[in-house]
N, C-alpha and C positions, 0 to 999 in steps of 0.2 A: 447550611453548614455542614463541612468534613467533618469525618469522627473525626479526625489528628488536631482537627481544630478546637472542635468540641474541648476533646478531651484535654487539648492544653489551655483553654480559657479555663474547666472546673479547675485543675490543677492551680492555677495561678489562684481562685480564686478562694478554695481552700485551704492555701500558704495563707493569703491574706486575714482570715477570720482565725485563723489556731497564732498568729506571731498578734494580731488582735487582742485575741484574751489573753496570749502572758503582755503586753502593753498596758491592758484593762487592768492586771490583777496587779503587779509589777513597779509600772510607769505608774498612774495614779495615785500609788499612795504618796508620791516622792514629795509633797507639795509642798517643803521648804524648800525648794532650787529647780525654778523655773529651766536654770539652761541645763540640770542636769535633764529634766522633764525632754527637754527638744532635744537632747541628744539621744535618748535611751528612744525616742521614737523615731527618729530619724533614723537609725540603725534597726530596728526593727521594719519598716518600712523598705529598706535596703533588702535588709535577706529576704521579705516575704517576695521579693522579685528575683533575687541570685537565687535563690534556693532550689525554685522552679525551673529557672534558664538553665545549671545546672546537671542539674540530671535531664534537662530537654539536650540539650548538649553536646552529653556525653555519646549519645546515637549520632548528631546528625552536626557535628563540629565544625566552628567555621576557625578555618587557617590561622589568624590572627589574635580572635578576644577567646577562643576557646579556653586558653590554659588558665587566663585571667577570669572567666564566668567560673572555671572550674574549682578552682583553688578557693574563692570569695566563698562561690556559695555552698560546697563541703565544709567549709571552715567553719559558716555560720549554719547547717544543720545540724553540725555534732555541738553548737552553742544551744542551737534553740532545742535541742533534743535533751539535753539538762534542763533549761532552764523551765520546758514545762513539768520533767519529774518531779524538780525541787517547788512547781510551783505549786502543782497539787498536792504534798508534802504539808506546806506552806499553808492553801488551804487546809486540812486536815488539821492542823494544827489552832485554825482559827475558832473552827466550830470545835473543837476539843475544849477553848478556852470560850468561849458565845455559853456551849454546856452548862459548862463548871461555874457560869455567874451565875444562868438560871436557875440550877441546883441548889450552889448554897450563895451563893447574893458577894460573893466578896467583885466584886470593881473594882478590872482591871485595866489600864490606857490605854482604850486596844487603837489614838492615831499613833499611838508610841511605837506600839507594838508593830503595826499595819509597817511603819517608814524602815524599825526597826529588822524584821524580818526579810521586804523588802531588796532591802539593801542585801541582808546575808547571803541571799540567792541571786542575783546579781554575782557576790565575788567568787563565791563557789563553785559558780557555773562559769567563771572565769577561769579557775584555779584547777577544776577537776579539766579543764578542755585544752589547756595549757602542760599539762601532764600528762594526760590521753592522746595530743598531741609531739609529746616526746616519748612517748609509751610505740605509739606508730610508725613515727619514721626512724628508729634504731634498728638496727640489723638486728635481726629476731635471735635472741639465745638458743641454744641448742638443745632441747631438755629427752635425755634418756631415758628409755624403757623398757623394762624386760618380759617379754611374752614369755610365760610358761606354754609351749606347745606337747599333749603328752603322746608319745611313741617315739619324739624327734629323732630321725637319724641321724648316727653317729656322725657323719658329714657336715650335717647343717645344725649342726649344735655352733650357739655363735655367729649364725647368720646371722650378718646391717642390715637391714636398710634403713635410705636415709628420706625420710616424704614430707614434698613441700606441698604444698595448697591455696587456696584462694589466692594469690598474687593479687588477680587484680591490674592488671599492669593495662592503663589507661592516661586519662584527665591527668591525675598527677601521681600513679608510680612511675619509672618511667625505666631506664637502661641503666644510669649509676643504682639504682637499689636494687634489682634482676641481680648485676654484678657482685654486690654485695651479700648474696642472697649464694651466687654460685661461690664465689673464692668460699664460705663457708662449710656447706655441702661438699667441696674438695676437700675438706682440710678431717670432714671425717672418714675418707678412703674407705666407706661404703661396700657390699657388694652390691646392690643394687641400688638405683632411685627409682621412686614411687612418687607421683604426681601427679594428683589426684583431683583437676577437671579446676574449674572460674580459675585461668591464665589467668584470662585476658579479659578487658571493657572496650572493642574497637574493633573495624577492620583489620584485616593483613595487612593494606596499603598502608594503613596508618599506622601501625606499630611495629613491621615487619623489622626495623632500628634497630625497637626496645628492646626485643628477645631475642636481639643474636647472641648476650652472651648461653644462652638455654643452649649452645650447641660445644660449650666447655665442661658443660660436668662429666664428670670422669668416674667412674665405679667399674666395677669388675665386669659383670656381664648389662653393664646400660641402663638406658632411661624408659621408665616405662612410663604412658601417659594416657590418661583417659578422662572425657572429657565430663565437664561439668554444665550447668545451667547457661552459662550468664556466655559458654562458646556457643549456643544456637541462638543467640539474642544476635551473634557476632559473624552469623554466617560458619558455622560449623565447617561446613564440607572446607573451607579456602581454610580454614586453620591444621585443621585435619592433615592435607596436604602438604604445609608450609614445616610445622614440626616433622613429618619425615625428613623434607629436605634436611633438617635442621640434625638430626641425627637418632631420635625421640621416634619410639615403636606403641604405635596409638594401638589398644588393646580395643577395637571395638565387638564385646561380645563372641569374644575368642581368648588362648592363651598360649603361653607358650614353657618350655619346659629349658632350664637351668637346671645343667650338670656342675654339678657344685661335691668336690672334692670326688668324694666314692659315692655319692647319691643324689639323687634326682629331687626336683623342684616348682609344681607346676603355681605360674602367675598368670593368674587371670584380670581381664577385666570386663566394666559392661559397658555401654553408653549412661548419658543421665538419665535416671529414672524421668526427666519428663521426655525424655530425647524424642518421643512416640510422637508428641504433639508438634514436631517440626517435620520429622522424617522417619514413616510410619518405621521403612527397612530400619532404624536405630535403637528401633524399643529392646529394655532394657532386659535381656534375659540371663542370666546365671549358670543358670542350667547350660544355656546355650555353648557361654564360655569355654566350657570346662567336658564339653561331647568330645570322644576320644582321647580325651590325656590319660596316658599308662596309668595302669591299677599300678607298676612296682615306684610309680610318683605320689605317695599315701599324704605328703603335706602337702597344702592347697593352700595356699592368699590368692584373694579376691580384695582388688582396686574397683570400692564404687563411690561416685561425688557422695549420696548423699546419705545417712545410715540410713532410712528405712529401708533401702534397699537391702538389708539383714533380712526381712523376714523372706525373702527369694532365696534368697542364697542360705537359709537353713535345709533347704530341700537337695543345696548339690552337693552338700557336705567338703564345706569348706573347715580352715581351722582359722582361720584368721578373716576380718577385715578391715581394708585402711577406706578412712570417709575422709571427706571434709565437710564445706558446706553452710553452718554453721557458723562458723570465726569464731564458735565457744560466748556469742552471742555478743561481740566484739566493743559496748559501752549500757550502760543501761538508756532505756528500756525496756531496749531489744534483747533482753538474754531472756524474759521476762516468755517471749513468743515463742522464741525456739522451739519447749515442750510441743504446743502444740502441733507442731506441724514435723519433728522429726522426735525417735524413740528414747534419745541420746544425745547429748549439749556436746561433752567436750572427754574425750580420758580414753584411759582402758576401760572397760566392760565387756564381761560375761555375761553372754542372753543366751540361755537353753545349754545347748553344746557349743556353741564360739565363740570367738572372744571378737571386740570389736572395737578399732582404736577409731577416734577422732581427734584427728588437727585444728587447733583452735587459727587456723588457716599463717599463712607464713607472709600476707598483705595487711591488705584490710580493702573491702567494697565503702564509697562514698566518702565520708566523713575521713579524715584522715589524726583516727585517733579510737581509743585502746584502752580502754579501764576496765581491771577489772576481769580482763579478758588476750592476758598477751602473747602476739605474736608468736610462733615459732615452727625451731626447725626439728625435725622430728627425728632422732635415732633410734631407732626396735632393735633388737639383739633377739633372736629364737634362741630360748633357753626352753633343755625339757622338763618336765614339768615335775 
């Protein structure tokens, strides 16, 4: 059996077992309605096929069915993720009641409790998914953040950066969604635009028209882009060339010096933290990114997709790092896992001798769902500390 075929088989089997567990815990107790049980089992069986089909189709799209499968599969993924989390919480509650019964001797009506809590989990999951869908699909709000910089030159006081990140143009995010983002960014009137990776999920030949609005981005000094891990899943070299054609400046372990008023600002960018797994020449290197930067430009900003680049950045004397990647967790349960890989999840943080700002992302990956982690377009303003 070829390796890709085996991986797909394991993915479908895991999905079937995962959905089967949810059905066992949330459908079996609903004995009062056979029709409801049949309907929910049918939904779970369809979801067990659609979720892996959407994940596979994301990389190997079929022209006709890919949009339908993507939308259906990712919507199901969002729903069952919440169902799973609430199922575990429900089971914890039932175990607590059983222990209370064993210890104190009181006798709750477990049949009624199992039914009512199962219905509650289904209802809550649907409502959370609806709210999450609305949050994900609306144009993100503009979030303003002031970053205090020690010894900031007078000419850079109030320097404004519009940061967008993790848009993930692809299966469910298309041109109209991106156009809304571009229009909002242009209304900021920023001094520069920073796009900190994971712009796309798909090849240039599939998404060329969908990313066209990027060439309309306007700012005083232009738009600067660094690669994220998803660019490397989608042939980063093609995307780098295409984005340069659209007028974006791609920073691959290099920097530019911006002359602003009577002062200078170094804007550096590194390839994604994991880029060397795809191309050794793209190995992320903050030190190389500022090699030969002029001494008179003492204010240095690093664009790096993943927050964990900060550990290498500390050795290169940056004042601020702008990152994304985490989506702020996007929705439960994923925000529980971000700290296992990244030092920070979202927002502005001081680490040793440097600021880092992590965007919650301007789009979303996979499920069109955001709950507790709103998408954002960030307006960062440099101010004197």
